RODO-2510 file (C-alpha; in nm, 4 decimals, decimal comma):
residues 465
     n   res          X          Y          Z
     1     m    11,9745     6,7258    10,6315
     2     t    12,1195     6,9249    10,8891
     3     f    11,9720     6,9240    11,2824
     4     d    11,9072     7,3072    11,1992
     5     q    11,7290     7,2353    10,8539
     6     i    11,5410     6,9230    11,0339
     7     a    11,4358     7,1535    11,3317
     8     a    11,3353     7,4737    11,1205
     9     l    11,1218     7,2130    10,8889
    10     v    10,9279     7,0384    11,1944
    11     v    10,8400     7,3742    11,3319
    12     l    10,7125     7,4942    11,0439
    13     v    10,5307     7,1926    10,9542
    14     g    10,3801     7,2403    11,3379
    15     v    10,2944     7,6006    11,2762
    16     v    10,1096     7,5323    10,9693
    17     g     9,9328     7,2523    11,1149
    18     l     9,8321     7,4337    11,4458
    19     m     9,7060     7,7707    11,2473
    20     i     9,5043     7,5383    10,9718
    21     h     9,3454     7,3891    11,2703
    22     g     9,2651     7,7167    11,4011
    23     r     9,2136     7,6316    11,7866
    24     m     9,5119     7,8638    11,8603
    25     r     9,5370     8,2406    11,7867
    26     a     9,8086     8,2838    11,5052
    27     d    10,0017     8,5166    11,7096
    28     v    10,0577     8,2722    11,9885
    29     v    10,1591     7,9975    11,7329
    30     a    10,3817     8,2084    11,5421
    31     l    10,5750     8,3556    11,8614
    32     t    10,5573     7,9831    11,9945
    33     g    10,7567     7,8319    11,6716
    34     a    11,0184     8,1500    11,6832
    35     a    11,0811     8,0512    12,0803
    36     i    11,1607     7,6940    11,9929
    37     l    11,3526     7,7845    11,6600
    38     l    11,5602     8,0514    11,9621
    39     l    11,6117     7,7725    12,2340
    40     l    11,7380     7,5031    11,9707
    41     g    11,9885     7,7590    11,8263
    42     v    11,8464     7,7689    11,4939
    43     v    11,8143     8,0655    11,5024
    44     r    12,0659     8,3658    11,7075
    45     p    11,8764     8,6187    11,9660
    46     v    12,0240     8,9222    11,7137
    47     e    11,8151     8,7958    11,4006
    48     v    11,5304     8,7450    11,6562
    49     q    11,5576     9,1244    11,7551
    50     a    11,6359     9,2148    11,3757
    51     a    11,2677     9,0701    11,3055
    52     f    11,0617     9,2314    11,5841
    53     a    11,2683     9,5463    11,4365
    54     s    11,2144     9,4884    11,1080
    55     p    11,1264     9,7662    10,8908
    56     a    10,7770     9,6691    10,7827
    57     i    10,6919     9,6612    11,1882
    58     i    10,7930    10,0145    11,1816
    59     a    10,6166    10,0877    10,9108
    60     l    10,3357     9,9182    10,9768
    61     a    10,3333    10,0174    11,3487
    62     g    10,3262    10,3799    11,2571
    63     l    10,0033    10,3518    10,9710
    64     f     9,7855    10,1573    11,2291
    65     v     9,8456    10,4388    11,4492
    66     i     9,7607    10,7273    11,1651
    67     a     9,4674    10,5242    11,0723
    68     y     9,3363    10,4661    11,3723
    69     a     9,3550    10,8959    11,4516
    70     i     9,1282    10,9169    11,1398
    71     e     8,9084    10,6438    11,2437
    72     l     8,8765    10,8295    11,5779
    73     s     8,8033    11,1632    11,4769
    74     g     8,5143    11,0631    11,2578
    75     l     8,6485    11,1568    10,9000
    76     l     8,5937    10,8105    10,7554
    77     g     8,2444    10,7083    10,9066
    78     l     8,1213    11,1032    10,7806
    79     m     8,2982    10,9953    10,4165
    80     i     8,1323    10,6325    10,4043
    81     r     7,8028    10,7893    10,5063
    82     k     7,7805    11,1006    10,2666
    83     a     7,8906    10,8328    10,0139
    84     s     7,5611    10,6479    10,1188
    85     d     7,3701    10,9140    10,1286
    86     v     7,3931    10,9517     9,7287
    87     s     7,3396    10,6160     9,7180
    88     a     7,0464    10,6003     9,8231
    89     r     6,9177    10,8441     9,5877
    90     i     7,0766    10,7106     9,2685
    91     g     6,9989    10,3138     9,3745
    92     a     7,2236    10,0163     9,2981
    93     r     7,4811    10,2020     9,1335
    94     g     7,5292    10,4533     9,3838
    95     i     7,6000    10,1198     9,6078
    96     w     7,8537    10,0137     9,4053
    97     a     8,0127    10,3362     9,3689
    98     v     8,0367    10,3709     9,7754
    99     i     8,1921     9,9795     9,7472
   100     g     8,4598    10,1170     9,4382
   101     f     8,5306    10,3860     9,7235
   102     c     8,5805    10,1705     9,9909
   103     g     8,8287     9,9587     9,7391
   104     s     9,0314    10,3136     9,6775
   105     v     9,0579    10,3832    10,0395
   106     g     9,1670    10,0413    10,1212
   107     g     9,5044    10,1095     9,9072
   108     f     9,6118    10,3595    10,2067
   109     l     9,4192    10,2476    10,5022
   110     n     9,3486     9,9126    10,6981
   111     n     9,0624     9,7630    10,5441
   112     t     8,9172     9,6139    10,8512
   113     p     8,7587     9,9227    10,9618
   114     v     8,6437    10,0045    10,6459
   115     v     8,4352     9,7168    10,6335
   116     v     8,2979     9,7632    10,9858
   117     l     8,2297    10,1005    10,9140
   118     a     8,0623    10,0696    10,5436
   119     a     7,8989     9,6820    10,5712
   120     p     7,5960     9,8639    10,8374
   121     v     7,4965    10,1262    10,6299
   122     i     7,5702     9,9484    10,2847
   123     r     7,2806     9,6984    10,3958
   124     d     7,0608     9,9521    10,5332
   125     v     7,0849    10,1146    10,1655
   126     a     6,9964     9,8267    10,0219
   127     q     6,7081     9,7093    10,2475
   128     s     6,5581    10,0784    10,1741
   129     l     6,5659    10,0133     9,7972
   130     g     6,4040     9,6906     9,8130
   131     l     6,7528     9,5123     9,7456
   132     s     6,8990     9,2062     9,8784
   133     p     7,2309     9,2984    10,1059
   134     k     7,3600     8,9535     9,9702
   135     r     7,4378     9,1078     9,6448
   136     f     7,6550     9,3974     9,8044
   137     l     7,8306     9,3008    10,0990
   138     m     8,0557     9,0107     9,9785
   139     p     8,1843     9,2279     9,6851
   140     l     8,2368     9,5315     9,9131
   141     s     8,4862     9,2438    10,1225
   142     h     8,6568     9,1778     9,7966
   143     v     8,6981     9,4978     9,6351
   144     t     8,8089     9,5941     9,9465
   145     v     9,0910     9,3408     9,9501
   146     m     9,1736     9,4083     9,6236
   147     g     9,2124     9,7678     9,7036
   148     g     9,5212     9,6703     9,9241
   149     l     9,6782     9,5353     9,6404
   150     l     9,7058     9,8890     9,4652
   151     t    10,0215    10,0355     9,6838
   152     l    10,2501     9,9455     9,8864
   153     i    10,1332    10,0084    10,2114
   154     g     9,7736     9,8618    10,1285
   155     t     9,8067     9,5152    10,2974
   156     s    10,0782     9,4293    10,5648
   157     t    10,1670     9,1566    10,2867
   158     n    10,3137     9,4007    10,0627
   159     l    10,5322     9,5953    10,3215
   160     l    10,6794     9,2177    10,4391
   161     v    10,7614     9,0766    10,1331
   162     n    10,9159     9,3821    10,0439
   163     d    11,1410     9,3863    10,3518
   164     m    11,2222     9,0029    10,3441
   165     a    11,2969     9,0825     9,9446
   166     r    11,5259     9,3338    10,0809
   167     n    11,7264     9,1333    10,3426
   168     a    11,7799     8,8766    10,0521
   169     g    11,9904     9,1799     9,8552
   170     q    11,7143     9,2956     9,6313
   171     r    11,5550     9,6752     9,5635
   172     s    11,3160     9,7794     9,7706
   173     f    10,9905     9,8584     9,6041
   174     g    10,8273    10,2264     9,5520
   175     l    10,5129    10,3372     9,7272
   176     f    10,3286    10,3379     9,4044
   177     e    10,5796    10,0687     9,2384
   178     i    10,2706     9,7954     9,2215
   179     t    10,0113    10,0298     9,1461
   180     p     9,9601     9,9346     8,7683
   181     v     9,9358     9,5730     8,8300
   182     g     9,7065     9,6273     9,1878
   183     f     9,4800     9,8413     8,9525
   184     c     9,4665     9,5930     8,6549
   185     i     9,3767     9,3244     8,9024
   186     a     9,1145     9,5459     9,1108
   187     a     8,9478     9,6771     8,7686
   188     v     8,8796     9,3188     8,6180
   189     g     8,8104     9,1638     8,9776
   190     g     8,5908     9,4599     9,0503
   191     v     8,3677     9,3993     8,6991
   192     w     8,3542     9,0745     8,7299
   193     l     8,1892     9,1202     9,0489
   194     y     7,9367     9,3869     8,9142
   195     f     7,8505     9,1705     8,5982
   196     v     7,8412     8,8633     8,6926
   197     g     7,9274     8,7891     9,0689
   198     a     7,6486     9,0091     9,2045
   199     r     7,3753     8,7769     8,9622
   200     q     7,4872     8,5056     9,1582
   201     l     7,4151     8,6144     9,4805
   202     d     7,0784     8,7480     9,3449
   203     g     6,9956     8,3868     9,2673
   204     v     7,1258     8,3084     9,6189
   205     a     6,9321     8,5552     9,7989
   206     a     6,5992     8,4713     9,5867
   207     i     6,6262     8,1335     9,6565
   208     e     6,6650     8,1657    10,0225
   209     e     6,3639     8,4065    10,0411
   210     a     6,1463     8,1785     9,8602
   211     e     6,2324     7,8999    10,1146
   212     a     6,1837     8,1745    10,3899
   213     a     5,8165     8,2667    10,2612
   214     r     5,7568     7,9437    10,1840
   215     a     5,8474     7,8235    10,5947
   216     a     5,6643     8,1223    10,7034
   217     e     5,3435     7,9981    10,5461
   218     e     5,3706     7,6566    10,6738
   219     a     5,4627     7,7884    10,9877
   220     e     5,1591     8,0265    10,9886
   221     a     4,9381     7,6968    10,8600
   222     r     5,0413     7,5050    11,1643
   223     r     5,0056     7,8156    11,4351
   224     r     4,6231     7,8258    11,2920
   225     t     4,5801     7,4601    11,3090
   226     v     4,7320     7,4134    11,6861
   227     g     4,5549     7,7209    11,7787
   228     r     4,2124     7,5588    11,7347
   229     f     4,3376     7,2940    12,0393
   230     r     4,5402     7,5505    12,2399
   231     l     4,6259     7,4685    12,6260
   232     r     4,6047     7,7246    12,9210
   233     l     4,9199     7,5978    13,0651
   234     p     5,0359     7,7564    13,4051
   235     f     5,3583     7,8751    13,2559
   236     r     5,4803     8,0233    12,9330
   237     l     5,7149     7,8299    12,7260
   238     p     6,0169     8,0236    12,6364
   239     r     6,0558     8,0877    12,2524
   240     l     6,3401     7,9672    12,1008
   241     g     6,5093     8,2543    12,1177
   242     e     6,4467     8,3304    12,4146
   243     a     6,5802     8,0000    12,5550
   244     r     6,9222     8,0230    12,3474
   245     n     6,9755     8,3670    12,5155
   246     q     6,9348     8,1944    12,8722
   247     t     7,1255     7,8811    12,7827
   248     d     7,4158     8,1276    12,6352
   249     g     7,3651     8,3271    12,8977
   250     s     7,7340     8,4122    12,9157
   251     g     7,6780     8,6464    12,6149
   252     d     7,9973     8,4787    12,4060
   253     a     8,0312     8,6772    12,0816
   254     r     8,0477     8,5201    11,7721
   255     l     8,3760     8,6097    11,5397
   256     g     8,2504     8,8544    11,2802
   257     d     8,0303     9,1133    11,4748
   258     v     8,0626     9,4356    11,3771
   259     e     8,0425     9,5431    11,7514
   260     l     8,3312     9,3467    11,8773
   261     y     8,5341     9,5931    11,6863
   262     g     8,6546     9,9522    11,8250
   263     a     8,5821    10,1273    11,4677
   264     a     8,2205    10,1683    11,5605
   265     d     8,0976    10,5216    11,3777
   266     r     8,2092    10,7786    11,6165
   267     p     8,0781    11,1376    11,5885
   268     f     8,2761    11,3867    11,3492
   269     q     8,5491    11,6227    11,4730
   270     l     8,6654    11,8682    11,2203
   271     k     9,0154    11,9842    11,3789
   272     p     9,1485    11,6168    11,4449
   273     a     8,9939    11,4860    11,1366
   274     m     9,1983    11,7429    10,9451
   275     i     9,5062    11,7083    11,1430
   276     s     9,5179    11,3337    11,0645
   277     l     9,4656    11,3656    10,7206
   278     g     9,7227    11,6087    10,6345
   279     v     9,9698    11,3794    10,8319
   280     f     9,8528    11,0662    10,6539
   281     v     9,9278    11,2780    10,3348
   282     l    10,2501    11,4153    10,4287
   283     v    10,3854    11,0508    10,5256
   284     v    10,2393    10,9189    10,1731
   285     a    10,4373    11,2276    10,0071
   286     a    10,7287    11,1744    10,1702
   287     a    10,7422    10,7801    10,0916
   288     g    10,5682    10,8250     9,7288
   289     l    10,8465    11,0651     9,6501
   290     g    11,1491    10,8764     9,7658
   291     w    11,1869    11,2239    10,0854
   292     a    11,1612    10,9411    10,3492
   293     p    11,1536    10,5316    10,3746
   294     i    10,8151    10,4316    10,4287
   295     s    10,8950    10,2891    10,8110
   296     a    11,0552    10,6789    10,9178
   297     a    10,7897    10,8816    10,7359
   298     a    10,5246    10,6372    10,9184
   299     f    10,6985    10,6409    11,2719
   300     a    10,7621    11,0420    11,2495
   301     g    10,3592    11,0895    11,1156
   302     a    10,2162    10,8482    11,4779
   303     v    10,4660    11,0492    11,6655
   304     a    10,3831    11,3443    11,5480
   305     l     9,9691    11,3134    11,6272
   306     i    10,0705    11,2074    11,9793
   307     l    10,2660    11,5137    12,0335
   308     l    10,0062    11,7455    11,8519
   309     k     9,7452    11,5951    12,0852
   310     v     9,5135    11,4296    11,7860
   311     i     9,5364    11,1137    11,9864
   312     s     9,6461    11,0391    12,3579
   313     p     9,8933    10,7930    12,3870
   314     d     9,6416    10,4994    12,5593
   315     e     9,4778    10,5683    12,2343
   316     a     9,8141    10,5045    11,9725
   317     y     9,8744    10,1670    12,1993
   318     a     9,5305    10,0646    12,1431
   319     g     9,5741    10,1763    11,7487
   320     l     9,8635     9,9258    11,7296
   321     r     9,6810     9,5780    11,6807
   322     p     9,9649     9,3910    11,8391
   323     e     9,8240     9,0799    11,7325
   324     i     9,8979     9,1535    11,3886
   325     l    10,2431     9,2933    11,4431
   326     l    10,3575     8,9628    11,6314
   327     l    10,1771     8,7303    11,4075
   328     i    10,4454     8,8902    11,1181
   329     a    10,7137     8,9695    11,3624
   330     g    10,7150     8,5532    11,4926
   331     m    10,6737     8,4594    11,0980
   332     v    10,9882     8,6633    11,0254
   333     v    11,1508     8,4629    11,2782
   334     i    11,0762     8,1437    11,0937
   335     g    11,1330     8,2474    10,7724
   336     s    11,4729     8,3859    10,8727
   337     a    11,5558     7,9924    11,0276
   338     m    11,4376     7,8744    10,6808
   339     e    11,7301     8,0560    10,5334
   340     v    11,9946     8,0583    10,7309
   341     s    11,9783     7,6639    10,7992
   342     g    11,9493     7,6408    10,4112
   343     l    11,6152     7,5037    10,3996
   344     a    11,4776     7,7619    10,1865
   345     t    11,7370     7,6765     9,8965
   346     a    11,6887     7,3088     9,9705
   347     g    11,2966     7,3432     9,9005
   348     a    11,3866     7,5945     9,6205
   349     e    11,6162     7,3632     9,4110
   350     r    11,3291     7,1182     9,4256
   351     l    11,0747     7,3107     9,3184
   352     i    11,3193     7,4418     9,0470
   353     d    11,3908     7,1046     8,8872
   354     i    10,9724     7,0859     8,8335
   355     i    10,8963     7,4265     8,6932
   356     r    11,2567     7,4989     8,5215
   357     p    11,1572     7,3631     8,1697
   358     l    10,7967     7,5800     8,2129
   359     g    11,0499     7,8677     8,1525
   360     p    11,0016     8,1950     8,3239
   361     l    10,5875     8,2492     8,2662
   362     g    10,5250     7,9363     8,2978
   363     a    10,7299     7,9694     8,6783
   364     l    10,5339     8,2460     8,7226
   365     i    10,1758     8,0925     8,6836
   366     v    10,2818     7,7967     8,8992
   367     m    10,4634     8,0569     9,1669
   368     y    10,0782     8,2503     9,1572
   369     g     9,8982     7,9162     9,1984
   370     v    10,0878     7,7653     9,4696
   371     t    10,0314     8,0979     9,6737
   372     l     9,7013     8,1361     9,5945
   373     f     9,6097     7,7866     9,7217
   374     a     9,8343     7,8050    10,0426
   375     t     9,6538     8,1858    10,1108
   376     e     9,3337     7,9917    10,1394
   377     l     9,4534     7,7934    10,4166
   378     l     9,7287     8,0051    10,5963
   379     s     9,7803     8,3770    10,7154
   380     n     9,8675     8,6247    10,4939
   381     a    10,2306     8,6903    10,6954
   382     t    10,2790     8,2860    10,6978
   383     v    10,2654     8,2755    10,2807
   384     a    10,4281     8,5913    10,2319
   385     v    10,7252     8,4517    10,4582
   386     l    10,7200     8,0993    10,3137
   387     m    10,7077     8,2004     9,9659
   388     t    10,9568     8,5028     9,9224
   389     p    11,3239     8,3300     9,9816
   390     i    11,1618     8,0522     9,7226
   391     a    11,0529     8,3117     9,4740
   392     v    11,4207     8,4866     9,4715
   393     a    11,5571     8,1261     9,4360
   394     v    11,3283     8,0517     9,1468
   395     a    11,4226     8,4026     8,9720
   396     e    11,7737     8,4070     9,0237
   397     s    11,8122     8,0191     8,9043
   398     l    11,5923     8,1195     8,5705
   399     g    11,8408     8,3973     8,5277
   400     v    11,5489     8,6701     8,5493
   401     d    11,5010     8,9560     8,7780
   402     p    11,3396     8,8342     9,0484
   403     r    11,0935     9,1180     9,0686
   404     p    10,8308     8,9447     8,8753
   405     f    10,7911     8,6967     9,1298
   406     l    10,8058     8,9232     9,4268
   407     v    10,5349     9,0706     9,2759
   408     t    10,3365     8,7692     9,2131
   409     v    10,3607     8,6596     9,5751
   410     m    10,2204     9,0219     9,6958
   411     m     9,9460     8,9850     9,4363
   412     a     9,8373     8,5869     9,4982
   413     a     9,9021     8,5793     9,8915
   414     s     9,6063     8,8799     9,9038
   415     a     9,3928     8,8022     9,6249
   416     a     9,2145     8,4375     9,7597
   417     f     8,8118     8,4601     9,7862
   418     a     8,7341     8,1554     9,7777
   419     t     8,6718     8,0910    10,1829
   420     p     8,5136     8,3045    10,4302
   421     f     8,7477     8,2496    10,6649
   422     g     9,0741     8,3406    10,4290
   423     y     9,0731     8,7180    10,5263
   424     q     8,9001     8,8879    10,8530
   425     t     8,6693     9,1273    10,6111
   426     n     8,5286     8,7678    10,4549
   427     v     8,4346     8,6746    10,7815
   428     l     8,2354     8,9790    10,8669
   429     v     8,0271     9,0151    10,6192
   430     y     7,9976     8,6145    10,6267
   431     n     7,8063     8,6683    10,9738
   432     m     7,6538     8,9629    10,9212
   433     a     7,4810     8,8657    10,5607
   434     g     7,4398     8,5191    10,6405
   435     y     7,6153     8,3597    10,3442
   436     t     7,7135     7,9873    10,3270
   437     y     8,0559     7,8399    10,2956
   438     m     7,9590     7,7662     9,9383
   439     d     7,8200     8,1026     9,8381
   440     f     8,2316     8,2123     9,8444
   441     v     8,3211     7,8906     9,7045
   442     r     8,0890     7,9668     9,3553
   443     v     8,1666     8,3655     9,3963
   444     g     8,4953     8,3198     9,4923
   445     l     8,6402     8,0287     9,3034
   446     p     8,5826     8,2362     8,9632
   447     l     8,7083     8,5711     9,0907
   448     n     9,0322     8,3622     9,1548
   449     l     9,0873     8,2495     8,8326
   450     i     9,0061     8,5912     8,6696
   451     t     9,2536     8,7712     8,8827
   452     w     9,5123     8,4965     8,8410
   453     a     9,4874     8,5266     8,4335
   454     t     9,5398     8,9259     8,5008
   455     a     9,8022     8,9320     8,6874
   456     m     9,9827     8,6903     8,4662
   457     i     9,9285     8,9510     8,1484
   458     a    10,0298     9,2400     8,3814
   459     i    10,2836     9,1131     8,5961
   460     p    10,5143     9,0379     8,3038
   461     a    10,3897     9,3897     8,1139
   462     f    10,5128     9,6117     8,3971
   463     f    10,7761     9,4280     8,5401
   464     p    10,9470     9,2281     8,2518
   465     f    11,1497     8,9163     8,2862
***
C-alpha cells in the first residue's frame, strides 16, 4: 500500500470509530478527518473546495431554506392539525391516514420537522381515543423515513449518492427516477407496520400498562400501611421528581426532546404560506421536468423567498442546518481521498473477488446487506461515501449497469430501522413514547428484512442489469 492509501485508511478507521463511539459530534469528526487528509497531502485544496461546493450541498442548502420558510409560515402545522382533527373523528384508521400523509410529505421536506410537529398531535389524539401512543409513534418515524425514499430530494443520502456517482462519470438521476422503487418499499413496509408492527407495539404497551397498574396498587398498599405510623417531621422530604430537578438544576436537555427543535407549531400565515408553497412547487417542477438541475432550482428558490421577504436573511441562515451540510462536505472529502489514493478501488477488488461468483443479483443482495448493516452503526452520509465508489466498481467488474447498485445504496443507507439511534426521528419518538431499545429491534429488524427483500425484487425490475 502507498502512503496515501495508508493515511486514507487510518483516517477512515478513526472517523468511523469516533462516530460509533458517539462522544464527538459527527460533523466535527468528519471535518477533522478532512483537515488531516488535507495536511498530509492526500487530497488537494481544490478537491476540498469541490466538496464544499458540490451540487448536493447547494441543493440541500436551498431545500433546507425553502422547507424552513414553509415551516415558519405555519402551513405544515396547519395541515397536520387538520388531518389529526379528521382522525380524531374516524379513530385509529384516521391516525394511520395522518401517518401516511407524513410519509408522503417526507418525500419532499426534511422529515425531522414533520415528525416534531406530528408526534405530539398523534400522541394526544391516540390518548383521547383510549389507544396507546406506542402503537403509532414508532410507525410514524419509520413511515416518514421510508417517505424519503420516494424522490431524489427526499433525503440527503439520495442527493449525495447521485453527486458522487456523477463525479464517477455516471448519469445523474432524475427527481422521480427512483420513485417506483421507493414506493414499493414504502408500501410493503407500511402494510407490514399496520398489520404486524402495530400489534407488536400494542403487546408491549399492554404489558407495560399492566406492570404500571400493579406497581400503582403496590404503592397504594404501602402508602396505607405507612400512613398508620406516619411521624410528623419538622421539614418536608422532597419527592423523587423534585429531588431530581434540584440535582439537575442546570436543566440539561435530553436528546430527542421535541422542545429542542425550532419546529414548534406556529400560527398560520396565509400569504407567506402560499408564496413558500408556490416557490417549492416551481422548484420541484423545474427539476422534475428537466428545466434546471435541482441544485440550481433549489438555490434560486431560496434566494427568491428572501427577495420576496417571505423569510429574512437571518431566518434563512437559521434554517440551513449547517451540522448536516458540514458533515456531508467532510465525508465527501474523505470519499475523494479514498478514490484518488486508490483505496476504494483496492477495497472494491477484494469485495469483488468474494461476490463475483454470485452474479449480479447475488452481488446486489450482498451490497444491500453490507450497506444496511453499516447504516445501523454510522450516519447515512458516511455510508453513502463509503459504499458509492464500491457500488460503481462492483458493477463495472461484473459488466453490468451501475444504476441498480447505486439505487441499492440509496435505499439501504436510509431504510434502517432496527435501532433507536440510527435516525434522528427515531430518537424523537424513542424518548416521547418511552420505548426500549429492544422495542426497536423487535419491530425494526423484521422491517429491515422485509424491505430488503422488496428492494431486491423492485430494483432489478425498474433498473435492469
